[in-house]
N, CA, C and O atoms as a GROMACS GRO file, in nm:
protein
  536
    1MET      N    1   0.067  -0.132   0.022
    1MET     CA    2  -0.009   0.006  -0.027
    1MET      C    3   0.086   0.113   0.004
    1MET      O    4   0.162   0.100   0.099
    2SER      N    5   0.086   0.230  -0.078
    2SER     CA    6   0.140   0.311  -0.090
    2SER      C    7   0.132   0.412   0.024
    2SER      O    8   0.076   0.371   0.126
    3LYS      N    9   0.177   0.528   0.025
    3LYS     CA   10   0.214   0.633   0.136
    3LYS      C   11   0.091   0.694   0.155
    3LYS      O   12   0.015   0.678   0.250
    4TRP      N   13   0.078   0.763   0.060
    4TRP     CA   14  -0.085   0.847   0.044
    4TRP      C   15  -0.198   0.802   0.085
    4TRP      O   16  -0.278   0.867   0.152
    5LYS      N   17  -0.217   0.648   0.037
    5LYS     CA   18  -0.310   0.599   0.109
    5LYS      C   19  -0.342   0.586   0.217
    5LYS      O   20  -0.451   0.621   0.263
    6SER      N   21  -0.256   0.534   0.273
    6SER     CA   22  -0.250   0.485   0.428
    6SER      C   23  -0.285   0.625   0.482
    6SER      O   24  -0.384   0.634   0.554
    7ARG      N   25  -0.214   0.735   0.455
    7ARG     CA   26  -0.231   0.861   0.518
    7ARG      C   27  -0.360   0.921   0.557
    7ARG      O   28  -0.421   0.965   0.654
    8GLY      N   29  -0.371   0.894   0.390
    8GLY     CA   30  -0.559   0.901   0.387
    8GLY      C   31  -0.662   0.819   0.485
    8GLY      O   32  -0.757   0.854   0.555
    9ASN      N   33  -0.618   0.733   0.465
    9ASN     CA   34  -0.690   0.643   0.581
    9ASN      C   35  -0.736   0.704   0.727
    9ASN      O   36  -0.839   0.724   0.791
   10GLU      N   37  -0.608   0.720   0.739
   10GLU     CA   38  -0.587   0.773   0.882
   10GLU      C   39  -0.666   0.903   0.902
   10GLU      O   40  -0.714   0.934   1.012
   11LEU      N   41  -0.675   0.961   0.816
   11LEU     CA   42  -0.733   1.131   0.846
   11LEU      C   43  -0.909   1.095   0.860
   11LEU      O   44  -0.990   1.144   0.940
   12SER      N   45  -0.932   0.984   0.741
   12SER     CA   46  -1.033   0.986   0.737
   12SER      C   47  -1.132   0.924   0.828
   12SER      O   48  -1.253   0.935   0.811
   13VAL      N   49  -1.076   0.856   0.929
   13VAL     CA   50  -1.153   0.743   1.040
   13VAL      C   51  -1.101   0.883   1.190
   13VAL      O   52  -1.008   0.961   1.211
   14HIS      N   53  -1.247   0.836   1.264
   14HIS     CA   54  -1.262   0.956   1.334
   14HIS      C   55  -1.341   0.889   1.475
   14HIS      O   56  -1.322   0.768   1.476
   15GLU      N   57  -1.401   0.923   1.561
   15GLU     CA   58  -1.427   0.889   1.667
   15GLU      C   59  -1.571   0.900   1.685
   15GLU      O   60  -1.605   1.004   1.629
   16PRO      N   61  -1.671   0.842   1.737
   16PRO     CA   62  -1.831   0.914   1.744
   16PRO      C   63  -1.826   1.051   1.853
   16PRO      O   64  -1.769   1.043   1.962
   17GLY      N   65  -1.875   1.140   1.819
   17GLY     CA   66  -1.876   1.241   1.899
   17GLY      C   67  -1.756   1.316   1.893
   17GLY      O   68  -1.740   1.389   1.990
   18ASP      N   69  -1.648   1.321   1.790
   18ASP     CA   70  -1.570   1.406   1.814
   18ASP      C   71  -1.612   1.514   1.686
   18ASP      O   72  -1.696   1.495   1.598
   19ARG      N   73  -1.530   1.625   1.704
   19ARG     CA   74  -1.558   1.740   1.603
   19ARG      C   75  -1.582   1.695   1.427
   19ARG      O   76  -1.625   1.767   1.337
   20GLY      N   77  -1.542   1.567   1.421
   20GLY     CA   78  -1.578   1.513   1.261
   20GLY      C   79  -1.712   1.492   1.245
   20GLY      O   80  -1.755   1.504   1.130
   21ASP      N   81  -1.801   1.458   1.348
   21ASP     CA   82  -1.894   1.447   1.350
   21ASP      C   83  -2.015   1.582   1.346
   21ASP      O   84  -2.120   1.589   1.281
   22ARG      N   85  -1.952   1.678   1.440
   22ARG     CA   86  -2.009   1.785   1.442
   22ARG      C   87  -1.994   1.853   1.282
   22ARG      O   88  -2.095   1.893   1.224
   23LEU      N   89  -1.864   1.862   1.221
   23LEU     CA   90  -1.895   1.940   1.120
   23LEU      C   91  -1.967   1.863   0.984
   23LEU      O   92  -2.007   1.936   0.894
   24ASP      N   93  -1.984   1.699   0.970
   24ASP     CA   94  -2.061   1.664   0.905
   24ASP      C   95  -2.175   1.677   0.907
   24ASP      O   96  -2.236   1.679   0.800
   25LYS      N   97  -2.241   1.691   1.023
   25LYS     CA   98  -2.341   1.777   1.046
   25LYS      C   99  -2.387   1.891   0.961
   25LYS      O  100  -2.457   1.910   0.861
   26VAL      N  101  -2.302   1.967   1.060
   26VAL     CA  102  -2.306   2.116   0.951
   26VAL      C  103  -2.300   2.122   0.815
   26VAL      O  104  -2.400   2.178   0.770
   27LEU      N  105  -2.214   2.083   0.722
   27LEU     CA  106  -2.185   2.028   0.611
   27LEU      C  107  -2.317   2.017   0.534
   27LEU      O  108  -2.369   2.090   0.449
   28TRP      N  109  -2.363   1.876   0.605
   28TRP     CA  110  -2.496   1.819   0.544
   28TRP      C  111  -2.636   1.889   0.560
   28TRP      O  112  -2.728   1.875   0.479
   29SER      N  113  -2.640   1.958   0.665
   29SER     CA  114  -2.731   2.081   0.681
   29SER      C  115  -2.719   2.201   0.558
   29SER      O  116  -2.802   2.248   0.481
   30GLY      N  117  -2.563   2.230   0.581
   30GLY     CA  118  -2.551   2.318   0.423
   30GLY      C  119  -2.605   2.293   0.292
   30GLY      O  120  -2.652   2.373   0.211
   31VAL      N  121  -2.584   2.122   0.284
   31VAL     CA  122  -2.653   2.112   0.132
   31VAL      C  123  -2.786   2.083   0.156
   31VAL      O  124  -2.854   2.087   0.054
   32LEU      N  125  -2.842   2.057   0.251
   32LEU     CA  126  -3.010   2.039   0.271
   32LEU      C  127  -3.010   2.185   0.256
   32LEU      O  128  -2.973   2.184   0.138
   33ALA      N  129  -3.023   2.304   0.283
   33ALA     CA  130  -3.057   2.414   0.274
   33ALA      C  131  -2.996   2.460   0.115
   33ALA      O  132  -3.068   2.517   0.033
   34GLY      N  133  -2.882   2.432   0.094
   34GLY     CA  134  -2.884   2.482  -0.079
   34GLY      C  135  -2.970   2.412  -0.169
   34GLY      O  136  -3.007   2.467  -0.273
   35THR      N  137  -3.005   2.293  -0.137
   35THR     CA  138  -3.097   2.201  -0.245
   35THR      C  139  -3.226   2.244  -0.222
   35THR      O  140  -3.313   2.222  -0.306
   36VAL      N  141  -3.261   2.327  -0.078
   36VAL     CA  142  -3.417   2.349  -0.095
   36VAL      C  143  -3.396   2.511  -0.159
   36VAL      O  144  -3.491   2.548  -0.228
   37VAL      N  145  -3.309   2.585  -0.147
   37VAL     CA  146  -3.279   2.702  -0.167
   37VAL      C  147  -3.287   2.702  -0.337
   37VAL      O  148  -3.326   2.799  -0.401
   38PHE      N  149  -3.241   2.572  -0.398
   38PHE     CA  150  -3.174   2.591  -0.555
   38PHE      C  151  -3.334   2.532  -0.596
   38PHE      O  152  -3.376   2.577  -0.702
   39THR      N  153  -3.424   2.440  -0.527
   39THR     CA  154  -3.565   2.379  -0.555
   39THR      C  155  -3.627   2.516  -0.602
   39THR      O  156  -3.655   2.546  -0.718
   40ILE      N  157  -3.648   2.608  -0.467
   40ILE     CA  158  -3.746   2.717  -0.474
   40ILE      C  159  -3.681   2.806  -0.587
   40ILE      O  160  -3.778   2.843  -0.654
   41SER      N  161  -3.605   2.842  -0.624
   41SER     CA  162  -3.546   2.917  -0.730
   41SER      C  163  -3.553   2.887  -0.854
   41SER      O  164  -3.547   2.966  -0.949
   42VAL      N  165  -3.567   2.746  -0.859
   42VAL     CA  166  -3.595   2.710  -1.022
   42VAL      C  167  -3.743   2.722  -1.051
   42VAL      O  168  -3.784   2.742  -1.165
   43LEU      N  169  -3.832   2.710  -0.930
   43LEU     CA  170  -3.961   2.743  -0.945
   43LEU      C  171  -3.977   2.841  -0.978
   43LEU      O  172  -4.063   2.861  -1.064
   44SER      N  173  -3.901   2.949  -0.925
   44SER     CA  174  -3.941   3.121  -0.965
   44SER      C  175  -3.923   3.148  -1.059
   44SER      O  176  -3.866   3.066  -1.131
   45ASP      N  177  -3.960   3.284  -1.117
   45ASP     CA  178  -3.944   3.355  -1.243
   45ASP      C  179  -3.818   3.342  -1.285
   45ASP      O  180  -3.806   3.352  -1.407
   46GLU      N  181  -3.700   3.319  -1.212
   46GLU     CA  182  -3.582   3.381  -1.237
   46GLU      C  183  -3.481   3.235  -1.236
   46GLU      O  184  -3.372   3.219  -1.182
   47ALA      N  185  -3.578   3.124  -1.326
   47ALA     CA  186  -3.504   2.995  -1.350
   47ALA      C  187  -3.419   2.983  -1.431
   47ALA      O  188  -3.334   2.897  -1.406
   48GLN      N  189  -3.406   3.064  -1.561
   48GLN     CA  190  -3.310   3.030  -1.622
   48GLN      C  191  -3.207   3.096  -1.586
   48GLN      O  192  -3.106   3.078  -1.654
   49ARG      N  193  -3.198   3.199  -1.457
   49ARG     CA  194  -3.071   3.287  -1.425
   49ARG      C  195  -2.981   3.160  -1.292
   49ARG      O  196  -2.863   3.160  -1.256
   50VAL      N  197  -3.092   3.072  -1.253
   50VAL     CA  198  -3.052   2.983  -1.150
   50VAL      C  199  -2.964   2.834  -1.249
   50VAL      O  200  -2.864   2.765  -1.230
   51TRP      N  201  -3.032   2.838  -1.318
   51TRP     CA  202  -2.969   2.721  -1.421
   51TRP      C  203  -2.879   2.750  -1.490
   51TRP      O  204  -2.835   2.651  -1.549
   52SER      N  205  -2.804   2.885  -1.522
   52SER     CA  206  -2.700   2.956  -1.586
   52SER      C  207  -2.583   2.888  -1.445
   52SER      O  208  -2.502   2.797  -1.430
   53ALA      N  209  -2.634   2.988  -1.377
   53ALA     CA  210  -2.546   2.970  -1.253
   53ALA      C  211  -2.474   2.798  -1.209
   53ALA      O  212  -2.356   2.762  -1.200
   54LEU      N  213  -2.593   2.726  -1.191
   54LEU     CA  214  -2.562   2.626  -1.187
   54LEU      C  215  -2.455   2.587  -1.288
   54LEU      O  216  -2.354   2.533  -1.242
   55LEU      N  217  -2.463   2.609  -1.434
   55LEU     CA  218  -2.433   2.565  -1.515
   55LEU      C  219  -2.262   2.600  -1.508
   55LEU      O  220  -2.176   2.512  -1.510
   56VAL      N  221  -2.237   2.736  -1.501
   56VAL     CA  222  -2.125   2.788  -1.466
   56VAL      C  223  -2.064   2.741  -1.370
   56VAL      O  224  -1.951   2.710  -1.408
   57ASN      N  225  -2.083   2.713  -1.236
   57ASN     CA  226  -2.021   2.616  -1.156
   57ASN      C  227  -1.993   2.502  -1.162
   57ASN      O  228  -1.900   2.453  -1.098
   58TRP      N  229  -2.076   2.429  -1.249
   58TRP     CA  230  -2.039   2.292  -1.293
   58TRP      C  231  -1.929   2.278  -1.358
   58TRP      O  232  -1.839   2.200  -1.326
   59VAL      N  233  -1.930   2.363  -1.467
   59VAL     CA  234  -1.827   2.372  -1.557
   59VAL      C  235  -1.686   2.403  -1.503
   59VAL      O  236  -1.586   2.343  -1.542
   60PHE      N  237  -1.684   2.509  -1.403
   60PHE     CA  238  -1.561   2.517  -1.344
   60PHE      C  239  -1.473   2.427  -1.212
   60PHE      O  240  -1.358   2.430  -1.167
   61TRP      N  241  -1.622   2.339  -1.178
   61TRP     CA  242  -1.546   2.293  -1.054
   61TRP      C  243  -1.537   2.115  -1.112
   61TRP      O  244  -1.499   2.010  -1.059
   62SER      N  245  -1.581   2.142  -1.211
   62SER     CA  246  -1.564   2.006  -1.268
   62SER      C  247  -1.414   1.958  -1.383
   62SER      O  248  -1.359   1.854  -1.419
   63GLY      N  249  -1.396   2.130  -1.409
   63GLY     CA  250  -1.254   2.157  -1.465
   63GLY      C  251  -1.157   2.132  -1.362
   63GLY      O  252  -1.054   2.066  -1.379
   64LEU      N  253  -1.190   2.184  -1.259
   64LEU     CA  254  -1.076   2.127  -1.116
   64LEU      C  255  -1.076   1.998  -1.098
   64LEU      O  256  -0.969   1.953  -1.058
   65ALA      N  257  -1.175   1.910  -1.116
   65ALA     CA  258  -1.165   1.780  -1.101
   65ALA      C  259  -1.101   1.741  -1.185
   65ALA      O  260  -0.991   1.697  -1.152
   66PHE      N  261  -1.130   1.738  -1.291
   66PHE     CA  262  -1.025   1.665  -1.418
   66PHE      C  263  -0.888   1.715  -1.410
   66PHE      O  264  -0.794   1.654  -1.462
   67SER      N  265  -0.873   1.828  -1.345
   67SER     CA  266  -0.739   1.870  -1.358
   67SER      C  267  -0.660   1.795  -1.251
   67SER      O  268  -0.537   1.787  -1.262
   68GLY      N  269  -0.722   1.743  -1.153
   68GLY     CA  270  -0.686   1.688  -1.060
   68GLY      C  271  -0.600   1.542  -1.097
   68GLY      O  272  -0.488   1.506  -1.059
   69ILE      N  273  -0.698   1.476  -1.186
   69ILE     CA  274  -0.666   1.353  -1.252
   69ILE      C  275  -0.550   1.384  -1.341
   69ILE      O  276  -0.465   1.295  -1.333
   70LEU      N  277  -0.521   1.470  -1.414
   70LEU     CA  278  -0.436   1.508  -1.493
   70LEU      C  279  -0.299   1.560  -1.447
   70LEU      O  280  -0.194   1.563  -1.510
   71PHE      N  281  -0.327   1.601  -1.318
   71PHE     CA  282  -0.237   1.629  -1.256
   71PHE      C  283  -0.110   1.503  -1.244
   71PHE      O  284   0.000   1.475  -1.291
   72ARG      N  285  -0.217   1.449  -1.144
   72ARG     CA  286  -0.156   1.330  -1.087
   72ARG      C  287  -0.109   1.225  -1.179
   72ARG      O  288  -0.032   1.139  -1.136
   73ALA      N  289  -0.148   1.224  -1.300
   73ALA     CA  290  -0.126   1.142  -1.418
   73ALA      C  291   0.025   1.169  -1.457
   73ALA      O  292   0.116   1.100  -1.503
   74LEU      N  293   0.007   1.335  -1.405
   74LEU     CA  294   0.160   1.395  -1.492
   74LEU      C  295   0.272   1.334  -1.391
   74LEU      O  296   0.372   1.273  -1.429
   75LEU      N  297   0.238   1.360  -1.261
   75LEU     CA  298   0.323   1.326  -1.160
   75LEU      C  299   0.371   1.164  -1.160
   75LEU      O  300   0.488   1.140  -1.132
   76LEU      N  301   0.282   1.058  -1.190
   76LEU     CA  302   0.289   0.919  -1.222
   76LEU      C  303   0.407   0.901  -1.289
   76LEU      O  304   0.515   0.848  -1.261
   77ALA      N  305   0.342   0.978  -1.425
   77ALA     CA  306   0.412   0.999  -1.568
   77ALA      C  307   0.538   1.012  -1.542
   77ALA      O  308   0.608   0.915  -1.570
   78THR      N  309   0.593   1.117  -1.490
   78THR     CA  310   0.716   1.145  -1.469
   78THR      C  311   0.783   1.114  -1.374
   78THR      O  312   0.868   1.198  -1.342
   79ASN      N  313   0.776   1.003  -1.300
   79ASN     CA  314   0.808   0.976  -1.162
   79ASN      C  315   0.855   1.090  -1.060
   79ASN      O  316   0.960   1.104  -0.998
   80ALA      N  317   0.779   1.139  -1.064
   80ALA     CA  318   0.820   1.294  -0.920
   80ALA      C  319   0.787   1.239  -0.801
   80ALA      O  320   0.677   1.228  -0.748
   81ARG      N  321   0.930   1.196  -0.752
   81ARG     CA  322   0.908   1.141  -0.637
   81ARG      C  323   0.894   1.248  -0.517
   81ARG      O  324   0.847   1.212  -0.409
   82TRP      N  325   0.946   1.404  -0.544
   82TRP     CA  326   0.922   1.491  -0.506
   82TRP      C  327   0.810   1.547  -0.453
   82TRP      O  328   0.814   1.630  -0.362
   83ALA      N  329   0.704   1.507  -0.507
   83ALA     CA  330   0.578   1.553  -0.533
   83ALA      C  331   0.485   1.468  -0.435
   83ALA      O  332   0.370   1.510  -0.441
   84ASN      N  333   0.500   1.366  -0.352
   84ASN     CA  334   0.425   1.287  -0.263
   84ASN      C  335   0.349   1.341  -0.213
   84ASN      O  336   0.238   1.289  -0.227
   85GLU      N  337   0.353   1.460  -0.135
   85GLU     CA  338   0.225   1.502  -0.089
   85GLU      C  339   0.105   1.567  -0.182
   85GLU      O  340  -0.014   1.551  -0.155
   86LEU      N  341   0.149   1.634  -0.283
   86LEU     CA  342   0.079   1.683  -0.409
   86LEU      C  343  -0.024   1.538  -0.475
   86LEU      O  344  -0.131   1.561  -0.531
   87HIS      N  345   0.017   1.428  -0.462
   87HIS     CA  346  -0.068   1.343  -0.469
   87HIS      C  347  -0.194   1.318  -0.396
   87HIS      O  348  -0.280   1.248  -0.452
   88THR      N  349  -0.221   1.374  -0.256
   88THR     CA  350  -0.342   1.380  -0.213
   88THR      C  351  -0.392   1.499  -0.268
   88THR      O  352  -0.515   1.506  -0.274
   89VAL      N  353  -0.340   1.579  -0.303
   89VAL     CA  354  -0.425   1.729  -0.324
   89VAL      C  355  -0.489   1.666  -0.501
   89VAL      O  356  -0.606   1.677  -0.537
   90ALA      N  357  -0.383   1.608  -0.580
   90ALA     CA  358  -0.478   1.570  -0.685
   90ALA      C  359  -0.564   1.484  -0.670
   90ALA      O  360  -0.648   1.458  -0.756
   91ASP      N  361  -0.555   1.422  -0.548
   91ASP     CA  362  -0.690   1.308  -0.545
   91ASP      C  363  -0.797   1.380  -0.523
   91ASP      O  364  -0.900   1.367  -0.589
   92GLY      N  365  -0.777   1.489  -0.394
   92GLY     CA  366  -0.871   1.555  -0.347
   92GLY      C  367  -0.958   1.628  -0.460
   92GLY      O  368  -1.079   1.626  -0.480
   93LEU      N  369  -0.880   1.676  -0.510
   93LEU     CA  370  -0.946   1.761  -0.648
   93LEU      C  371  -1.068   1.651  -0.710
   93LEU      O  372  -1.190   1.662  -0.706
   94ALA      N  373  -0.975   1.532  -0.773
   94ALA     CA  374  -1.072   1.425  -0.838
   94ALA      C  375  -1.186   1.380  -0.758
   94ALA      O  376  -1.286   1.337  -0.815
   95ALA      N  377  -1.180   1.388  -0.629
   95ALA     CA  378  -1.315   1.331  -0.583
   95ALA      C  379  -1.430   1.410  -0.611
   95ALA      O  380  -1.534   1.360  -0.568
   96PHE      N  381  -1.442   1.523  -0.673
   96PHE     CA  382  -1.559   1.580  -0.676
   96PHE      C  383  -1.623   1.510  -0.811
   96PHE      O  384  -1.744   1.529  -0.826
   97ILE      N  385  -1.549   1.427  -0.919
   97ILE     CA  386  -1.610   1.351  -1.018
   97ILE      C  387  -1.747   1.313  -1.006
   97ILE      O  388  -1.832   1.361  -1.081
   98PRO      N  389  -1.772   1.236  -0.925
   98PRO     CA  390  -1.895   1.153  -0.874
   98PRO      C  391  -2.020   1.304  -0.857
   98PRO      O  392  -2.131   1.326  -0.906
   99THR      N  393  -1.945   1.369  -0.780
   99THR     CA  394  -2.068   1.473  -0.745
   99THR      C  395  -2.098   1.570  -0.863
   99THR      O  396  -2.194   1.648  -0.872
  100SER      N  397  -1.997   1.550  -0.951
  100SER     CA  398  -1.999   1.682  -1.118
  100SER      C  399  -2.106   1.524  -1.194
  100SER      O  400  -2.223   1.551  -1.219
  101GLY      N  401  -2.068   1.408  -1.216
  101GLY     CA  402  -2.192   1.353  -1.241
  101GLY      C  403  -2.343   1.352  -1.201
  101GLY      O  404  -2.428   1.328  -1.287
  102PHE      N  405  -2.362   1.366  -1.132
  102PHE     CA  406  -2.494   1.382  -1.031
  102PHE      C  407  -2.551   1.506  -1.078
  102PHE      O  408  -2.662   1.512  -1.132
  103LEU      N  409  -2.458   1.627  -1.053
  103LEU     CA  410  -2.499   1.763  -1.115
  103LEU      C  411  -2.565   1.741  -1.260
  103LEU      O  412  -2.679   1.779  -1.288
  104LEU      N  413  -2.480   1.676  -1.349
  104LEU     CA  414  -2.487   1.678  -1.499
  104LEU      C  415  -2.618   1.605  -1.541
  104LEU      O  416  -2.679   1.638  -1.642
  105LEU      N  417  -2.654   1.518  -1.470
  105LEU     CA  418  -2.776   1.475  -1.461
  105LEU      C  419  -2.884   1.549  -1.420
  105LEU      O  420  -2.990   1.547  -1.483
  106ILE      N  421  -2.866   1.627  -1.300
  106ILE     CA  422  -2.976   1.758  -1.290
  106ILE      C  423  -3.015   1.850  -1.398
  106ILE      O  424  -3.124   1.895  -1.432
  107MET      N  425  -2.895   1.865  -1.442
  107MET     CA  426  -2.868   1.951  -1.555
  107MET      C  427  -2.949   1.914  -1.700
  107MET      O  428  -2.996   1.987  -1.787
  108LEU      N  429  -2.945   1.812  -1.692
  108LEU     CA  430  -3.067   1.750  -1.780
  108LEU      C  431  -3.195   1.777  -1.798
  108LEU      O  432  -3.265   1.763  -1.900
  109LEU      N  433  -3.237   1.839  -1.629
  109LEU     CA  434  -3.355   1.876  -1.613
  109LEU      C  435  -3.415   2.017  -1.637
  109LEU      O  436  -3.533   2.049  -1.643
  110GLY      N  437  -3.314   2.085  -1.648
  110GLY     CA  438  -3.338   2.213  -1.684
  110GLY      C  439  -3.256   2.258  -1.834
  110GLY      O  440  -3.229   2.374  -1.864
  111ARG      N  441  -3.228   2.143  -1.912
  111ARG     CA  442  -3.174   2.184  -2.056
  111ARG      C  443  -3.289   2.269  -2.155
  111ARG      O  444  -3.253   2.329  -2.256
  112HIS      N  445  -3.423   2.263  -2.112
  112HIS     CA  446  -3.474   2.370  -2.180
  112HIS      C  447  -3.458   2.526  -2.136
  112HIS      O  448  -3.440   2.618  -2.216
  113GLU      N  449  -3.467   2.539  -2.005
  113GLU     CA  450  -3.409   2.669  -1.948
  113GLU      C  451  -3.288   2.740  -2.003
  113GLU      O  452  -3.266   2.860  -2.016
  114LEU      N  453  -3.221   2.644  -2.030
  114LEU     CA  454  -3.038   2.672  -2.059
  114LEU      C  455  -3.003   2.724  -2.207
  114LEU      O  456  -2.939   2.818  -2.254
  115PHE      N  457  -3.091   2.600  -2.264
  115PHE     CA  458  -3.041   2.613  -2.432
  115PHE      C  459  -3.193   2.616  -2.497
  115PHE      O  460  -3.280   2.529  -2.504
  116ASP      N  461  -3.184   2.801  -2.558
  116ASP     CA  462  -3.287   2.803  -2.644
  116ASP      C  463  -3.345   2.733  -2.794
  116ASP      O  464  -3.454   2.724  -2.852
  117TRP      N  465  -3.218   2.695  -2.816
  117TRP     CA  466  -3.237   2.626  -2.964
  117TRP      C  467  -3.301   2.500  -2.948
  117TRP      O  468  -3.343   2.453  -3.054
  118ILE      N  469  -3.324   2.425  -2.836
  118ILE     CA  470  -3.393   2.305  -2.839
  118ILE      C  471  -3.568   2.301  -2.875
  118ILE      O  472  -3.629   2.210  -2.930
  119GLU      N  473  -3.619   2.422  -2.825
  119GLU     CA  474  -3.725   2.480  -2.827
  119GLU      C  475  -3.749   2.520  -3.007
  119GLU      O  476  -3.806   2.470  -3.104
  120HIS      N  477  -3.685   2.615  -2.982
  120HIS     CA  478  -3.673   2.697  -3.135
  120HIS      C  479  -3.548   2.666  -3.223
  120HIS      O  480  -3.448   2.731  -3.190
  121SER      N  481  -3.536   2.608  -3.294
  121SER     CA  482  -3.447   2.522  -3.420
  121SER      C  483  -3.373   2.663  -3.489
  121SER      O  484  -3.446   2.749  -3.538
  122VAL      N  485  -3.179   2.684  -3.491
  122VAL     CA  486  -3.150   2.740  -3.557
  122VAL      C  487  -3.141   2.751  -3.683
  122VAL      O  488  -3.041   2.687  -3.716
  123PRO      N  489  -3.182   2.789  -3.757
  123PRO     CA  490  -3.178   2.786  -3.951
  123PRO      C  491  -3.004   2.783  -3.978
  123PRO      O  492  -2.914   2.864  -3.957
  124GLY      N  493  -3.012   2.632  -4.041
  124GLY     CA  494  -2.899   2.568  -4.083
  124GLY      C  495  -2.819   2.485  -3.953
  124GLY      O  496  -2.727   2.412  -3.990
  125LYS      N  497  -2.837   2.488  -3.857
  125LYS     CA  498  -2.764   2.461  -3.778
  125LYS      C  499  -2.832   2.330  -3.716
  125LYS      O  500  -2.782   2.266  -3.623
  126GLU      N  501  -2.966   2.296  -3.790
  126GLU     CA  502  -3.073   2.160  -3.718
  126GLU      C  503  -2.994   2.032  -3.752
  126GLU      O  504  -3.025   1.948  -3.667
  127ALA      N  505  -2.917   1.988  -3.829
  127ALA     CA  506  -2.854   1.894  -3.830
  127ALA      C  507  -2.799   1.844  -3.681
  127ALA      O  508  -2.841   1.743  -3.624
  128TRP      N  509  -2.698   1.934  -3.629
  128TRP     CA  510  -2.654   1.944  -3.497
  128TRP      C  511  -2.652   1.980  -3.379
  128TRP      O  512  -2.607   1.934  -3.274
  129LEU      N  513  -2.723   2.093  -3.417
  129LEU     CA  514  -2.777   2.196  -3.270
  129LEU      C  515  -2.941   2.124  -3.244
  129LEU      O  516  -3.037   2.200  -3.255
  130ASN      N  517  -2.962   1.989  -3.212
  130ASN     CA  518  -3.078   1.942  -3.148
  130ASN      C  519  -3.053   1.860  -3.059
  130ASN      O  520  -2.937   1.820  -3.064
  131GLU      N  521  -3.109   1.821  -2.984
  131GLU     CA  522  -3.111   1.737  -2.843
  131GLU      C  523  -3.116   1.622  -2.871
  131GLU      O  524  -3.040   1.568  -2.791
  132PRO      N  525  -3.164   1.537  -2.946
  132PRO     CA  526  -3.084   1.403  -2.968
  132PRO      C  527  -2.889   1.393  -2.984
  132PRO      O  528  -2.816   1.313  -2.925
  133PHE      N  529  -2.852   1.489  -3.070
  133PHE     CA  530  -2.726   1.496  -3.098
  133PHE      C  531  -2.651   1.542  -3.011
  133PHE      O  532  -2.541   1.488  -2.997
  134LEU      N  533  -2.684   1.644  -2.935
  134LEU     CA  534  -2.556   1.710  -2.896
  134LEU      C  535  -2.633   1.666  -2.735
  134LEU      O  536  -2.576   1.693  -2.629
   0.00000   0.00000   0.00000
């Protein structure tokens, strides 16, 4: 087992009732509050603005997550022994990828708000600028 995996396992284990449990509760309550606010906002008159904000944030954070994979691959390909601590950072960035996939599925619900060309086709671009193709 490599050095970074064993160190990661040690950091993720905590005893019940310590600060880690309280932090988990605070973070999950933030996720719940964000979900409620997002749902209410999507049902309001500003739905296109909310979906656009989600799209921009998704592109930014997903780009960081995939850059973590690329950075890790570069470190491994160049056999960079000096960067052992940076492997953990790259893995932390890549940990967002499952969440990114979930958010992509949620954005499929707002595709009609995000992309006007789904409802009204653009002349001359119907062959590729349509819902099944893109």
